[in-house]
N, C-alpha and C positions, 0 to 999 in steps of 0.2 A: 517479242514486242513489234507491233506493226511499224512498217517503214514511216508512214506519215507522222506517227507519234515521235519516233526517234528524230525525224527531220525537224519537227517543231521544237523539240528539246534542244537540239543543236543550234537552231536559229535563235532561241532565247539566250543560250550561253554566249553565242557570238555577239549578239547585240549588247550583252552586258559587258563584254570585254572590249569590243571595237565600237566606236561611235558612228562609223559609217562602213557598211558592207555593200559595195556597189558592183554592178555588172554592166559591161558594155558589149553589145553585139550578141545578146542572147538569142536573137532571131536567127543567127547563123547555125544554131544547133537544130538539127532535124527533129521535128516533133514526134516522129514515129520512125521505126526501122532501126537497124543495127548501127550503133555509133561507138567508136573508140575515142574516148576523151583522153588526150595526152596533156599532162599538166606539169609545170615545174614544181620542184619539191624543196621549198625553202623553209617550211615551218611545220614539219612533222605532221601529227594527226590533225592539226588545225587546217591544213590544206584540204584534206578530205571533207572536213566539216563545211568549209566555205563552198566547195564545189557542190556538195549535197544541198546546200541552202540556195545557191544562186541558179543552179540548173533546174528548169521548170519540170523536168520529167524525172522519174525514178532512175537512180543509177545503181549499178553493181560495182562493188569495190573489191580489188584484190588485196589480200593480206598474207603475211608469212604463214606458211602451213604449220609451223611449229606452235603458233598460237592455238591451233585447234587441238593440240595434245591435251590441253586442260578440258575435261568433259563439260564443265559448266560454261566456260568461256566459249568453247567450240560450239555448244548448242546455241548460245546467244548469237554468235557470229553467223551461223547458218540461218538462224531465224530472220535475220535482216538481209540475207542474200549476199553475204560476203563470200568471195571465191578464194579458196586456199591456193596459194602460189608457192610451189616448192623451188627454192633456189639452191644451187650447189653449195654456196657458202653456209647456208643455214643447215643443210643436211650434214655436211662435214662436221660442223660444230656440234650438232646433236649427237652424231655418232661418237665423237671424241669424248663427250660427256656421258655416254651410255654406260649403264651399270654392268652390262654383260661383257664389256671389253676389258681384258686385263692389261696391265701396264706394258707387257711384252708384245701385245698384239698391235699391228699397224692399223691406222685409221682406214676404214673401208671407203671406197669411192662412192660418191652419191649415185643412186640408182637413176639412170637416165629415163627409165620408164615412168618414174614419178613426175619428172619434169614434163614429159609428154602428156601425162594425165592432166596436169594443170593446164597445159595448152588446150587440150581437148575440152576441158570444162569451160574455158573462156570462149572458145569457138562455138561451143554449144549454146552458151548464153547469147552470143552475138547472133547466131542462127535463129534464136527465138525472138530476135528483135530488141534485145536489151541494149542499154547504154552502159558501157563498162569503162571505169576509170583506171588509168594506168599512169604511174610516174616513171617516165622513160629514163630519168637520170639514175634510178635504182637506189637512191638514198636521199635522205634529208640532209641539207648542209647549209653552211653560213657563207659560202663563197659568193662574191658579187657577180660571178658569171655562171652560166649554165654548165653543169658537169657534162662530159661527153655522154651522149645518149646511147642507151643499149639498143640492140637491134630487135629486141623482143616484140614491141608493137608492130614493127614492119613485118616480121616473120609471122606473127599471128594473123595480120590482115591478109598477107599473101597466101598463107596456108588455108584460110577460110575460103578465099576466092578460088584457089586452085582445086579445092574439094567441092566446089559448087555450092558452098554454104554462105550464109549471111549476105544474100544478094542485096545490093544497094548500100553496102557498108561505106560509111564516111569516117575519116579520121579527123577529129576536130581539136585543134590546139587551143589551150586556154592558159593565158599567163596570169599568175597571181602576183600582184604588186602590193607590197606592204609599206606603209609610211614608216613604221618602226615596229617590227613584228613583236618585239619583247615588251612594248610599252602599252599599258592599260589605257583605253580610250583613244587609241590611235585609229588609223583607218586602213582599209584594204579594198582593192578593186580587182575584179576578175575581168580580163579582157579576152574576148573570144576572137580567135583569128580565122583565117580563111580555111574552110574545110578541104579535105582531099577526097575526091571521089575515087575509091579504090578500084571499082569496076572500070572506070575510064582511064585510069593511070596505066601507062606502059613503061617498061624499062628500056633504056638505051644502052645498057651495059650487060655484062655477063653476071653481075652481082646485084640483082634487083633489091634484095633486102638492105644492102648498104646504101644503094641509091635512094630508096624510099626513106630510109632513116635520115639521110642528109636533107631530104626535102622536109621531113617532119621537124628537124632541127632548125631549118630556115624559117618555117612557118611559126614555130614556137618562139624562136628568138626574136621575131618581129613584134611579139606582144608581151615580152618580158623586159622589164627595165633592168639592164645590166651595165656594168662598167668594168674597165680593166682592173681597178682596185676599189676597195671599200671606201677609201677616202674620196675617190672620184665620184662614186655613186652618191655618197652623202652630200658632197658639194653640189651635185646636179639636182638632188631633191631640194636642198636648201635654196638654190637659185630659182628653181621652179616656183617655190612658194612666194619668193619675193617678186618674181616677174608676174605671176598671176595676180598678185595684189596691185602691182604698178599698172598693169594693163586693164584692170577692172574700171569701167566707166564711172563708177561711184562706189561708195562704201556699201557693202552688201547688207541686207537686212540682218538684224541680230540673230545669231545662230545659223546663218546661211553663208558660212565661209565658202571660198572657192572650192568646188568639188575636187576630190582627189583624182577624178577622171581628167579634169582639165590640167591639174598639176602633173599628172602622169604624162600627158601629151607634151607638155612643155619640157618636162624633165627628159623625155626621150629625145626631144629636139636638141636639148642642151648637151646630152651625152654625145650625140652624133656630131654636133658642132665642135665640141672640145676635141673629139677624136680626129677630126679632119682639119682642125684649125691651122696646123703647121703647113698644110698643103695649100692654104688659101693665099691670095695675093697679100703683099705687105700692108696695103691700106686697110684691108678687111681685118687683118690681125690687129692693127692699131685700133680700129673701131671696136673690136671685141674687147681688147684690154681696157680701153677707156670706159666702155659700158660696164664692164665688170667692176672696175674701181668705183664708178658712180653708184652701182647697186650696193656694194659693200659699205660705202660711206653713208648712204641713206639708211641702210639697215642699222648701222652703228648709232647714228644720231637718233633714230626712232627708239632704239632700245634704251639709250641714255635718257630719253625723255619719258620713258615708260609708256610708249604708244605702240600698239600692234600695227603691222603694215596695213591691214585692212581697215584700220580706224584713222588713218592719216588724213582722210578727206571727208570726214563726217560733217554733216551740217551743224553749224554753230548757232543757228537761229533759236531764239528763246522759245518759240512755239514748238519747235521740234524737240528741244530739251524737255519741255513740260509734258509733251505727249509721251516721250520715252518714260518719264517717271511714272505717269499715270498708268501706262500700259503694264510696266513691270510690277508695280504695286498690285494691280488687279490680278495679274498672273500669279503673284506670290500668294495672294489671298485665296485664289481658286485652287491651285495645285500644291501650294506649300505644305499644308497638313498631310496630304497623301504622300508627298515626297519625303517628309520627315518620318512618317510611319515606315515607309520603305527603307529609309536609312537605319532606323532603330531595329527593324526586324531582320536586316540582312548584313549589318555591319560586322558582326562576329564571324559568321561563316565566310564572308568575302575576305576579311582581314586574315583569318586563319589560313584560308586557301592560298592567299598571296604570300604570306610569310613562309609557309612550307614550300611553295613553288620556287622561291628564290634561294632555297638552301642548296649548296653544292652545285650551282649552275656551271656547266662546262661548255654550253653552246647556246646561242641566241634563239634556237628553235625550241628550247625547253620551257622558258617561263610561261608563254601563252598556253601551251599544251597542258602543262601541269596546273596552271591556275584554272583553266576551264574545266578540266576533269575533276580536280579536287573541289572546285567551287560548286559544281553540280552535285557532287556527293554530299558536301557539308550543307548546302542549301536544302536538299531533299530531306536530310536528317533533321534539320531545324524545322522544316515544315511539318514533319511527322510529330515532333515534340509540341510545337505550337498548336497544331490542330487537335492533338490529344488533350491538351489543357482546355481548349475551348469546348471540346466534346464533353469533357468531364463536368464543366461548369454549366453549360447552357444547352447541350444537346447536339445531335448530328447535323441538323439543317444549318444552324449558324456556323458550325465547324466547317461544313462544306463551302459555304459562302466565304468564310474567312480564308480558306485554302485557295479558292479561285482568285481572290483579289490580291494575294501576296505577290505573285510574279508581276502583276500590273503595277503594284506599288514600287517594286524594285526598279522596273523600267522607267517609271516616272521620276524616281529619285535620280537615276543616272543621267537621264536626258535633261532634267531641270538643273542638275548640278553643272552640267556643261554650259547651259544657257546662263546660269547665274555667274559663272566665271567670266563668260564673254560680256555680260552686262556690266559687271564690275570694271572690267578693262575699258569698256567703251565710256563709262561714266568718268573714269579717271582721265581718259583722253579728251573728253568734252571739256572738263574743267581746266585741264592743262592748256588746251588750245584757246579757250575763252579768255583765260588770264594772260595769254601771250599771243595776241593776234598776229604779231610779226612772224612768230614761229610758224603759225598756221599758213600764212601767205607764202613763206619760204618753202615749206614742205610741199604745198600745192604746186608751186612753180617747178621745183626740182623733180617732182613726180611727173609733171606734164612733159618736161624736157627729156627726162629719162625714157618715158614711154615712146617719144619720138625717136630717140637713139636706138631703142630695141627694135622698133618696127623697121627703121632704115637698115639696120644690120641684118635683120631677118630677110628683108627684100634682096639685099646684096648676096647673101648666102644662097637663097632660093634661086637666084639667077645663075649661080655657079653650079649648084647641085641638082636643080629641078625643084618644082614646087612642093613644099612641105609646110603645112600651117603651123603657126607659132602657138595657137591655142585650140582648144576643142570647141569653141563657140562658132 
């Protein structure tokens, strides 16, 4: 299967699962020449799919060599340019399970030559000017912090340079930030960090691989949203959503909520602020505590009133309300039938995939991966069945047209469903605030005052820490 086809299929699957897949700093990835992409690994196979979709050039991916033992799977993996990576743990597990070893025989040690062969294959790919994806944590996990990085990427880069290969090699860190990786129609952003020019990098110690690994960890850590605990991470993300809505100059256009890029920037600032708060002067600590209480109180009152934070300051003018109704009814008439068709033709495979994906879940990196893989499988099977029925009834040309429109209908359904939910929420907020003008005036004043508190607090913290923006705008 050609890489472009696989990439497009992955992109469709990602757009069906996530309502926003964004990238920041893509221009930092060299358009040509050897590149080692080092990425955090929080969401299993989905991480590789996201990178393949947001990186504008073709990438080579490393995968466990044991997967290549299956002839059919191995042939497929090779056809899309995946490089087998032999790890000691995989080799030992494979040998223990081998049919040729008796119970009395000790497990053989992994052959270091095989690991060297994997390194040589990656270096050869880099020398040919490829972009190779590596997850330096060595595993997918649910922890709120980066796992200690392996030295493999650093050793690969240095080995290539020392051998006079892969000239111009850059190591590019990419942080994947998931709003809620196990939740359908959530969001993800890939943040590209500062590249490392391997040719220009020099070691100041006798352990260059360890030193380069530390630098990679610093660069990757700078673009990954982490926190000491999962509770702190979720608190920071929640605060970022509230703050982004409070600082917005006006209610965003329907369906144009604050980007996850902006929320990520604010959340990273919140995490840093919470981590350093205890070292701040007492007056700054009091300001932070007061602002936090006000944000939480406003969020509680908005929730009680059934109003989304982004809808707290919508216009209550009759002309704007009428324009809203006319626009949404026109949109319903234009895309509603196609969205309904998309729902009818995809509901069964989507629901079946999600139901099976949520069985026996033991980690948060399983639901998205399972849903996407099973969803693609079941959707393709349903397409074959539907196209076969149309073919039998009216011929191959209508069947082909029907087949081409099916994924478009699914995409329209998912996107319009998101908008419909947002429109319903905004309509309820409009009616609630129209019927209680005093509540609207109170919320507007509290939001204005709280925005001032947040900006003042940020200015004080910046003066103590150095300038760091509170938003991405």
